C-alpha positions as CSV (number, residue, x, y, z in Angstrom):
1,M,-24.5,3.8,-47.8
2,H,-25.7,0.2,-47.5
3,G,-26.1,0.3,-51.9
4,V,-22.7,1.4,-52.0
5,I,-21.6,-1.4,-49.6
6,T,-23.9,-4.5,-51.4
7,H,-22.5,-3.0,-54.7
8,E,-18.9,-3.7,-54.0
9,N,-19.2,-7.1,-52.6
10,E,-21.2,-7.7,-55.4
11,K,-18.1,-6.5,-57.8
12,K,-15.6,-8.6,-55.3
13,T,-17.9,-11.8,-56.1
14,E,-17.8,-11.2,-59.9
15,Y,-13.8,-10.9,-59.9
16,K,-13.7,-13.9,-57.5
17,W,-15.5,-16.0,-60.5
18,Y,-13.0,-14.8,-62.9
19,F,-9.8,-16.3,-60.6
20,I,-12.2,-19.3,-60.3
21,Q,-12.5,-19.8,-64.2
22,I,-8.9,-19.1,-65.0
23,G,-7.9,-21.5,-62.3
24,T,-10.0,-24.1,-63.6
25,I,-8.6,-23.8,-67.2
26,V,-5.1,-24.0,-65.8
27,F,-5.8,-27.0,-63.7
28,T,-7.2,-28.7,-66.4
29,L,-4.5,-27.6,-68.8
30,I,-1.9,-29.3,-66.5
31,S,-4.2,-32.6,-66.2
32,I,-4.1,-33.2,-70.0
33,F,-0.5,-32.1,-70.6
34,V,0.5,-34.7,-67.7
35,A,-1.8,-37.3,-69.2
36,R,-0.5,-36.7,-72.5
37,H,2.9,-37.3,-71.7
38,E,1.9,-39.8,-69.3
39,F,3.3,-38.6,-66.2
40,L,-0.1,-40.3,-64.5
41,P,-2.5,-42.7,-65.5
42,L,-5.1,-40.3,-66.9
43,T,-6.7,-41.0,-70.5
44,H,-9.9,-39.8,-72.4
45,Y,-8.6,-36.0,-72.3
46,T,-9.8,-34.7,-75.4
47,I,-13.5,-34.3,-77.0
48,P,-14.6,-36.6,-79.7
49,D,-16.8,-33.9,-81.1
50,S,-13.6,-31.6,-81.4
51,G,-11.7,-34.4,-83.8
52,Y,-15.0,-34.5,-86.1
53,Y,-14.5,-30.9,-86.5
54,E,-11.2,-30.6,-87.5
55,T,-11.8,-33.3,-90.2
56,W,-14.9,-31.0,-91.2
57,V,-11.9,-28.3,-91.2
58,F,-9.8,-30.6,-93.4
59,Y,-12.6,-31.9,-95.6
60,P,-15.3,-29.0,-95.8
61,R,-18.5,-29.3,-97.0
62,D,-21.5,-27.3,-96.9
63,K,-24.3,-27.7,-94.2
64,G,-26.3,-24.3,-95.0
65,I,-26.6,-22.1,-92.2
66,A,-24.4,-24.2,-89.7
67,T,-21.6,-24.1,-92.4
68,G,-20.2,-20.5,-90.0
69,F,-19.2,-23.1,-87.3
70,L,-16.8,-24.4,-90.6
71,H,-15.6,-20.9,-91.2
72,M,-14.6,-20.0,-87.6
73,N,-13.2,-23.1,-87.3
74,T,-10.8,-22.6,-90.2
75,F,-10.0,-19.2,-89.5
76,L,-8.1,-20.7,-86.1
77,Y,-6.7,-23.3,-87.2
78,S,-5.2,-20.6,-89.9
79,I,-3.6,-19.1,-86.7
80,G,-2.6,-21.6,-85.4
81,V,-3.9,-24.8,-83.3
82,Q,-2.9,-23.1,-80.4
83,S,-5.4,-20.1,-80.5
84,F,-8.6,-22.2,-79.5
85,V,-7.1,-22.0,-76.2
86,F,-7.0,-18.5,-75.9
87,Y,-10.6,-18.1,-78.0
88,N,-12.4,-20.7,-75.8
89,S,-11.2,-19.6,-72.7
90,T,-11.9,-15.6,-73.5
91,L,-15.5,-17.1,-74.3
92,L,-15.6,-18.8,-70.8
93,L,-14.6,-15.7,-69.2
94,L,-17.0,-13.0,-70.9
95,S,-19.8,-16.2,-70.1
96,I,-19.1,-15.8,-66.2
97,Y,-19.8,-11.5,-67.0
98,F,-22.7,-12.0,-68.6
99,C,-24.5,-14.6,-65.8
100,S,-24.7,-11.2,-64.3
101,I,-28.2,-11.4,-66.1
102,F,-29.8,-13.6,-63.4
103,A,-29.3,-11.2,-60.8
104,P,-33.7,-11.5,-60.8
105,F,-33.2,-14.3,-58.9
106,S,-30.4,-13.3,-56.3
107,A,-27.3,-13.1,-56.1
108,K,-26.8,-16.8,-55.3
109,G,-28.6,-17.2,-58.7
110,V,-26.1,-15.8,-60.4
111,T,-23.2,-17.8,-58.4
112,W,-24.9,-21.2,-59.1
113,A,-25.0,-20.2,-63.1
114,R,-21.2,-19.0,-62.7
115,A,-20.7,-22.3,-61.5
116,C,-22.6,-24.3,-64.5
117,I,-19.8,-22.4,-66.5
118,A,-17.1,-23.1,-64.3
119,F,-16.9,-26.3,-62.9
120,N,-17.7,-28.1,-66.0
121,P,-15.5,-30.6,-67.2
122,Y,-16.5,-31.1,-70.5
123,L,-16.7,-27.3,-71.2
124,L,-12.9,-27.4,-70.0
125,I,-11.7,-30.2,-71.4
126,S,-12.8,-29.1,-74.7
127,I,-11.2,-26.1,-74.4
128,M,-8.1,-27.0,-76.5
129,G,-9.9,-27.4,-79.9
130,P,-13.1,-26.3,-81.8
131,T,-16.2,-27.0,-79.7
132,K,-19.6,-25.9,-80.1
133,E,-20.8,-25.8,-76.3
134,I,-18.5,-22.9,-75.5
135,N,-20.0,-20.9,-78.3
136,L,-23.1,-21.4,-77.6
137,I,-23.1,-20.5,-74.1
138,F,-20.8,-17.7,-74.9
139,F,-23.7,-16.4,-77.6
140,S,-26.8,-17.4,-75.6
141,L,-25.7,-15.6,-72.9
142,A,-24.5,-12.7,-74.7
143,A,-27.8,-11.9,-76.8
144,F,-30.2,-12.5,-73.4
145,F,-27.3,-9.5,-72.2
146,L,-27.8,-7.2,-74.5
147,F,-31.8,-8.3,-74.9
148,L,-32.5,-7.6,-71.1
149,R,-30.2,-3.9,-70.5
150,G,-33.5,-2.1,-71.9
151,P,-32.4,0.3,-74.4
152,V,-34.6,-0.5,-78.1
153,I,-30.7,-0.4,-79.6
154,L,-29.7,-3.0,-77.3
155,K,-32.6,-5.2,-78.2
156,V,-32.0,-5.4,-81.7
157,L,-28.0,-5.9,-81.3
158,S,-29.1,-8.8,-79.0
159,I,-30.5,-10.8,-82.6
160,V,-26.6,-10.2,-83.7
161,P,-25.0,-12.9,-81.0
162,A,-28.5,-15.0,-81.8
163,F,-27.6,-15.4,-85.7
164,G,-24.2,-16.6,-84.5
165,A,-25.3,-19.2,-82.8
166,M,-27.8,-20.2,-85.5
167,A,-24.2,-20.2,-87.5
168,I,-23.0,-23.4,-85.4
169,R,-26.3,-25.2,-84.1
170,P,-29.4,-24.1,-86.0
171,Q,-32.4,-24.9,-83.6
172,F,-30.2,-23.4,-80.9
173,G,-30.3,-19.9,-82.3
174,L,-33.8,-20.2,-83.0
175,L,-34.6,-20.8,-79.8
176,I,-33.1,-17.8,-78.5
177,L,-35.5,-15.7,-80.9
178,V,-38.4,-17.7,-80.2
179,A,-37.7,-16.8,-76.2
180,F,-37.6,-13.2,-77.4
181,T,-40.9,-12.8,-79.0
182,C,-42.2,-14.9,-75.7
183,V,-42.0,-11.5,-74.3
184,L,-45.3,-10.2,-76.1
185,L,-47.1,-13.1,-75.0
186,L,-46.3,-12.2,-71.2
187,K,-47.6,-9.4,-71.4
188,V,-51.1,-11.1,-72.1
189,I,-50.4,-14.0,-70.0
190,K,-48.1,-12.7,-68.0
191,K,-47.5,-16.3,-66.0
192,P,-44.4,-18.5,-67.7
193,I,-45.1,-21.7,-66.2
194,S,-48.6,-21.2,-67.5
195,L,-47.1,-20.3,-70.9
196,C,-44.8,-23.7,-70.9
197,V,-47.6,-25.6,-70.6
198,A,-48.8,-24.1,-73.2
199,I,-46.0,-24.3,-75.7
200,L,-46.4,-28.0,-74.5
201,L,-49.5,-28.7,-75.8
202,L,-49.2,-27.1,-78.8
203,F,-46.7,-29.7,-79.2
204,L,-48.2,-32.7,-78.8
205,F,-51.3,-31.4,-81.3
206,F,-49.4,-30.4,-84.0
207,N,-47.3,-33.1,-83.5
208,S,-50.1,-35.3,-84.1
209,I,-50.6,-33.8,-87.5
210,P,-48.8,-36.3,-89.8
211,F,-47.0,-33.5,-92.1
212,I,-45.7,-31.6,-88.9
213,N,-44.5,-35.1,-86.9
214,G,-42.6,-36.2,-90.1
215,I,-40.5,-32.9,-89.9
216,I,-40.4,-32.7,-86.1
217,S,-39.5,-36.3,-85.9
218,N,-36.9,-36.1,-88.6
219,S,-35.6,-32.9,-87.1
220,G,-32.0,-34.2,-86.3
221,G,-32.9,-37.4,-86.9
222,D,-29.9,-37.9,-89.9
223,E,-27.4,-37.7,-87.1
224,L,-28.4,-40.8,-85.2
225,E,-26.0,-43.2,-87.3
226,F,-23.2,-40.5,-85.6
227,F,-24.8,-42.2,-82.5
228,Q,-24.3,-45.7,-82.6
229,S,-21.5,-45.9,-79.9
230,S,-24.1,-44.7,-77.4
231,I,-25.6,-47.1,-75.0
232,Y,-28.8,-44.9,-75.6
233,Y,-28.8,-45.2,-79.7
234,E,-31.3,-48.8,-79.9
235,V,-33.5,-46.9,-77.0
236,A,-33.0,-43.8,-79.3
237,L,-34.7,-45.6,-82.3
238,V,-37.6,-47.2,-80.5
239,L,-38.7,-43.5,-78.8
240,K,-38.4,-42.0,-82.4
241,V,-40.8,-44.2,-83.4
242,M,-43.1,-44.0,-80.4
243,Q,-42.8,-40.3,-80.6
244,E,-44.9,-40.4,-84.5
245,N,-47.9,-41.9,-82.8
246,P,-50.3,-39.1,-81.1
247,I,-50.6,-41.7,-78.0
248,F,-47.4,-42.6,-77.2
249,Q,-45.7,-39.7,-77.9
250,I,-46.2,-38.6,-74.3
251,F,-44.7,-41.7,-73.2
252,A,-42.0,-41.3,-75.0
253,L,-41.6,-38.0,-73.7
254,I,-41.4,-38.8,-70.3
255,I,-38.8,-41.5,-71.0
256,K,-36.5,-39.1,-72.9
257,M,-37.2,-36.7,-70.2
258,V,-35.9,-38.9,-67.5
259,L,-33.0,-40.7,-69.8
260,V,-31.6,-36.9,-70.4
261,M,-32.3,-34.7,-67.1
262,F,-31.5,-37.5,-64.5
263,A,-30.2,-40.9,-65.9
264,P,-26.6,-39.7,-66.1
265,I,-25.6,-40.0,-62.4
266,A,-26.1,-44.0,-63.5
267,R,-23.5,-43.9,-66.1
268,P,-20.6,-47.0,-66.1
269,N,-18.8,-46.4,-62.5
270,T,-14.6,-46.5,-63.8
271,L,-13.9,-45.7,-60.0
272,S,-12.0,-49.5,-60.4
273,S,-10.0,-48.7,-63.7
274,P,-6.1,-48.4,-63.9
275,Y,-6.5,-45.6,-66.1
276,V,-8.6,-42.7,-65.0
277,P,-10.9,-41.2,-67.8
278,L,-10.9,-37.3,-67.2
279,L,-13.9,-36.9,-69.9
280,D,-16.0,-40.1,-68.2
281,W,-15.8,-38.8,-65.0
282,G,-16.9,-35.3,-66.2
283,Y,-20.2,-36.3,-67.6
284,T,-20.2,-37.8,-64.0
285,F,-19.6,-35.0,-62.2
286,M,-22.0,-33.0,-64.5
287,G,-24.7,-35.6,-64.0
288,W,-24.5,-35.4,-60.4
289,L,-24.6,-31.0,-60.6
290,L,-27.1,-31.1,-62.5
291,F,-29.8,-33.9,-61.4
292,P,-30.9,-31.4,-58.3
293,L,-31.1,-28.3,-60.7
294,N,-33.1,-30.6,-63.1
295,L,-35.1,-31.9,-60.3
296,S,-35.9,-28.1,-59.4
297,F,-36.5,-27.1,-62.6
298,I,-39.5,-29.6,-63.1
299,L,-40.9,-28.8,-59.7
300,L,-41.7,-25.0,-60.5
301,F,-44.5,-26.9,-62.3
302,F,-46.1,-28.1,-59.9
303,N,-46.4,-25.1,-58.0
304,K,-46.2,-22.2,-60.5
305,R,-47.1,-19.5,-57.5
306,I,-43.3,-19.2,-57.2
307,S,-42.6,-18.1,-61.0
308,Q,-45.5,-15.7,-60.4
309,S,-43.8,-14.2,-57.8
310,P,-44.3,-10.4,-58.0
311,K,-40.4,-10.1,-57.0
312,L,-39.9,-11.9,-60.3
313,N,-40.0,-9.1,-63.4
314,E,-40.2,-9.5,-67.2
315,A,-36.0,-10.5,-67.1
316,G,-36.9,-13.8,-64.8
317,Q,-40.0,-14.8,-66.3
318,L,-38.3,-14.8,-69.7
319,I,-35.5,-17.0,-68.5
320,I,-37.6,-19.1,-67.4
321,I,-38.9,-19.5,-71.0
322,Y,-35.8,-20.1,-72.2
323,A,-34.9,-22.6,-69.7
324,F,-37.8,-24.8,-70.7
325,L,-37.4,-24.2,-74.4
326,G,-33.6,-25.6,-74.0
327,I,-34.4,-28.7,-72.2
328,F,-37.8,-29.9,-74.1
329,S,-35.9,-29.2,-77.5
330,T,-33.5,-31.5,-76.2
331,I,-35.8,-34.0,-75.1
332,V,-37.8,-33.8,-78.3
333,S,-34.5,-34.7,-80.1
334,P,-33.9,-37.6,-81.6
335,I,-30.8,-38.1,-80.2
336,I,-30.4,-38.6,-76.9
337,Q,-27.9,-37.1,-75.1
338,A,-27.3,-35.1,-71.8
339,R,-24.6,-32.8,-72.7
340,Y,-26.7,-30.8,-75.3
341,L,-28.1,-29.4,-72.0
342,F,-24.9,-28.0,-71.1
343,P,-25.4,-24.7,-73.0
344,Y,-28.6,-24.0,-70.9
345,S,-27.1,-25.4,-68.0
346,P,-26.8,-21.5,-66.4
347,F,-30.2,-20.6,-67.2
348,I,-31.2,-23.8,-65.6
349,A,-29.1,-23.1,-62.1
350,A,-30.6,-19.9,-61.5
351,C,-33.7,-20.8,-62.1
352,F,-33.2,-23.2,-58.9
353,M,-33.1,-20.2,-56.5
354,L,-36.4,-19.7,-57.4
355,H,-37.6,-22.5,-54.2
356,Q,-37.7,-21.4,-50.8
357,V,-34.5,-22.5,-48.8
358,H,-36.2,-25.5,-47.5
359,I,-37.5,-26.7,-50.8
360,R,-33.3,-26.3,-51.8
361,N,-32.4,-28.0,-49.2
362,R,-34.8,-31.0,-49.7
363,I,-34.2,-31.2,-52.7
364,L,-30.2,-31.2,-52.7
365,I,-30.5,-33.8,-49.8
366,F,-32.5,-36.5,-51.7
367,S,-30.4,-35.8,-54.8
368,F,-27.1,-36.1,-53.1
369,S,-28.6,-39.0,-51.7
370,L,-29.7,-41.1,-54.6
371,I,-26.4,-40.1,-56.1
372,L,-24.7,-41.9,-53.4
373,L,-26.7,-44.8,-53.4
374,T,-26.3,-45.0,-57.4
375,F,-22.7,-44.3,-57.1
376,I,-22.3,-47.7,-54.8
377,L,-24.7,-49.7,-57.1
378,T,-22.5,-48.7,-60.2
379,A,-19.6,-49.7,-58.5
380,L,-20.7,-53.1,-57.7
381,F,-22.8,-53.6,-61.0
382,L,-21.6,-51.6,-63.6
383,P,-18.1,-51.2,-63.2
384,K,-15.8,-49.9,-66.4
385,K,-12.3,-50.3,-66.6
386,W,-9.9,-48.4,-69.2
387,E,-7.3,-50.7,-69.2
388,T,-4.9,-49.0,-72.2
389,P,-5.3,-45.1,-73.1
390,T,-6.9,-43.8,-76.2
391,D,-5.0,-43.0,-79.3
392,E,-5.2,-38.7,-78.5
393,S,-3.6,-37.4,-82.2
394,A,-5.4,-34.5,-83.3
395,T,-4.0,-31.9,-84.6
396,Y,-5.7,-29.5,-82.8
397,I,-4.0,-30.7,-79.8
398,S,-0.7,-32.5,-81.3
399,W,1.7,-28.9,-79.9
400,F,0.5,-29.5,-76.3
């Protein structure tokens, strides 16, 4: 009887998140509408990358396997630009459903994972146009949902969404397949954190070999030119050179880890701006949300007993490994972009529940205290004002 009641409560909680996700989508669309028609002083309500992907549709060029993303967007444009709202909304709702894979961490682990999707301003703002992040979250969660269901046929089918992710961002899809192969290693090592450390050490070793280093350090490096407007651009160039050195690569990775996982809480503060830049505030909000979650994941490496608990089954161990691979691949990339963590955020968030309650409370208290201090300091010493609205004239939003 107790099991039936628990199952019913879980179902009610799941349905609640569908309504929450629909509510945040509607709220965001209303915000974009009033911003676009200047009913309120809101600006910066589109994703710059969506404009880039739109241009790619109108002026196609081959990008290898990643051209699959072009074909998908071209199809949606042929239907009508309004289709992006329905397509992206459907993917987000399905992603909410797939978050049930985090049940091995507890019901709260599922809740944290869903919150990282439903309340992510970047995903919500990008819902109106072509966007990689929503697709990547959907494909990764779908792949793990199938792989962890049990029957061999579903494990085989999990390769399909993994290849779907690969057609959007090749490295991302490849990491899903690498994570799946780690199941075999877990049968031998049975310690996910130890396996993650081994992967890190192997990377440092192979990255010290000039030939392999040239491949790794230049992976994605050709895209650095598109990030010249980033405040980290010149830093990224220096760190790219450091990462090519067998010794300095360690310091480069530590610095990039801080910049990617923790520095976003110190973004320029737009509190005194006459306009409210939605996307800027969205980035800042996600920096606040991910700070304690990223910190808690790092702390797993200092308390390996947590991830070796008998209560944590193979599915939970695999999720830890995939979260590590996602974070590590983002840090290794020459491009310093915290938003590249967004597709991995549900996995990182679920791992937060591995810590005991008193540890989680300390992480949250420390994080929120530092966030509050940083908010005050950035308001005083790092203010940023938006004097005029930006031009948001892309085709995908022209109908709205």
